[in-house]
N, C-alpha and C positions, 0 to 999 in steps of 0.2 A: 504493500500500500504506500502510495506517495504521501510525503508529509503534508502536502496541501489538502489531501482528502479529509484530514482530521482538523484542518484549520478552523478556528472559531473566531469570528469577528466580534467586536464590541457589541454590535447590535444583537448578534446571536446570543451572547452571554446574558444580556439583559432579558432576552426572551426566555432563557432557561430558568431564571429565578422564579420560584413560586412565591408569590407575595401573599402572606397570611395576615400581616399587620403592617400598616404604613410606617409607624415609627421604627419597627425592626428593619424594614426594607431601607428606610432612609439612613439608619445607623450603619447598615452594611455598605451603603453607597458612600457615606462619609469615610469609612475606614478602608474600603477597597478601591475607591475611585471609579467603580463601575456604576453608571447611572441607573436610576430606576425607570423601567418601562411603565407605560400608563397602567396603573393598577385598576382592578375592577371598581366600578362606581361605588359599590357598597363599602369599600375600604377607605374611600376619600372622606375627609371631614365634611359633615353635613352643614356646618355653619362655623362662624368664627370662634365661638366658645369651644367647640369640639376641636378646632384646629389648635387653639392655645393649649388645650389639654394634651394633644399629641406632641406639640413642641416641648412641653414640660417633660413628657415621657422620653422624648428623644434626647433632651439635655441630660436626663438621668442615665440613659443607656450609654451615652458617650462620656459620662463623668466629667462634664464640662464645668469648671468654676465660672462664676458669673460676676462681672464687675459693673454691670449696668444694663441698659436696654437701648435698642434702636426702635424709633417710632416714626412712622411716616406722617405726612401732613393730614392724611385721612384717619389717623389714629390706629393703624395696624401696628402691632407690637411684636418684637422678637428679642431674645436674650443676646447679650454681648459678652463673650468670653474675652479675658484680657489678651490672650494670644492673637486675637484677630484685630487688635488695635495696634496699628503700626505708625511709624514716624514718617512725616513727609520726606520725599526723596527716595523712598523705597522702590526697588525693582521687583516686579512680580511677573511670573510666567502667565501668558495668556491662557494656557491650559488649566490653570488653577481657578479660572473664572468662567466656567461654561455658562452660556446664555447670560453673561454678565452685563450689567447696566451700571453706568457711572452717574452719580448724582451729587450735587452739593449737599453738605451736611454741616450742621451746627453742633458742636460738641460742648456740652456743659458739665462741669463738676458741681455736684449739689453742695450748697452751703448748709442747707437744712434738709432733714428727711422728708420724703414724700410719704406720709403716713396714709394708710388705707382710708381713714376717716377724716383726712384733711381736706382743705379746699385751697383754691387759688393756684396761680402760676408757680413754677419752680423758681427757687432762689439759688443763684449760682455763685460759687466762690471763684470760678475761673471759666473762661470761654476760649475755645480753640476753633480756628477754621478747619473744616473737615471735608473729606471726599469719600463718599460711600461707594464701594465697588462690590456689587452683589454677585452671586453665583447661584446655580441651581443644581440639585441632585437629581432632578427629573430629566430623563433622556431628551424630551422635547420641550423642556421648560415647564413651569407650573401651569396646570390647566385652569386654575382660577385663584382668587385671592386667598381662599381658605387653605388650599394646598400650599400656596406661598408661605403662609403663616406657619403651617405644620413643618415646613422645611426651614425653620428658624428665620422666617422672613427673608429667605434667600441670602443668608449670611455668607459674605465673602471676606472682605477686609474693610476696616475703617481707617482711613489715612488721616492723621492729625498733624496740623501745623502748630507752630509755636503759639503759646497763650498770648492773647491780646487784651485790650481793655474790656472790662466787664460791662459793656454797653451793647445792647442788641443792634446788630447791623440792620440796615434798611434796604440792602440790595445784595445780589450775588450773581455770579456768572460761572458758567461751566465751559472748559476747553476754549475753543476759538470763538466764542460769542463776541460779537462786536462791542456790546455794551452790557453792563450789569443790569439785571432786571430788578425793579423795585419789588419789595415784598413787605408784608406786615407780619412780624413773627409772634407778637403777643398772643393772638388767638390760636395760633398753631401750637405754641408751647403750653397753653392752657389745655388744649385737647390732648397733648402728649402727657401732661401731668395726670389728667383724668384717666387715660388708658393705663398708665403706670400704677396709679392707686388701685384701680379696679383689679389689676393683676397681682396685688399684694403689697405694692409700694417698694420704696428703696431707702436705704439709710443715707445720712450725710456722707459725702465723700464718693458716692457712687456716680456713675457717668450716665447722662442722658444724651443720646444722639438723635437729633431731629433730621430725618432724611427727607429731602425735597424730591421725592420720587417722581412727582409730576414734571420735574425739569431734568429728567434723566436722558441719557443717550447710550447707545450700545458701546460696550468696551471693545476697543481694537488695539493694535500694536502702536507703540509710540508713547509720547508724553501726554499726560492729561492733568489738568489742574482745576481746582475750584477756587474762585477768587471771591473773597468777602471784603469789599471796600470798608476800610476803617478797622478791620479785625486782622486780616492777613490772607495768606494762601496756603493751600495744601495740595500736593501733587505726587504723582507716581509715574514710573516708567513701566509700560507693559511690553514684555518681550516675547 
């Protein structure tokens, strides 16, 4: 028999995996690098609370320590392990970011705890310009928002620039955008705080990453930066 007769492509390997639990399948994908083929509909999270439960289970299966959360402007939430928080100027392989999207991110270090029964916007002791680089463990990308959340909100890497003034920026730009786009961060941070409290809260010193997913672009090779006028820049080289 020729060696090629037994050759197994990546697509074939995903098809051979029998998925009985989405968190278990995603954990296998995280550890092996083999993406998850589309699971049966009955194994996908039915709604966002179910997706958050699956993400919590996946975090436990992977024994991931957590230093904070990533939250989109829509209030979708995922855990942030410290190993996925990297310094601006980092070089990352394109293969580490399958179906990756780049988005501006505001990184805040909490000066006060976000208690589950608290109210109001988060209070920060430090702010950093950030660049969120997402990834997906699904072979064809997440089929919906709930599946995205179950996959730790498409966690890839969060690139952090140097701390700047603790004053909320009023604009941001991604990559080669000609001009920074204005934005109002206060209501987005209030929504992020609400989502974080609903999920159990965070202590002082933890990190909240506000990901502007609505301003994202596909990740490609080369340099990419997020510019936060008045706060600074965060960038990475994708090779």
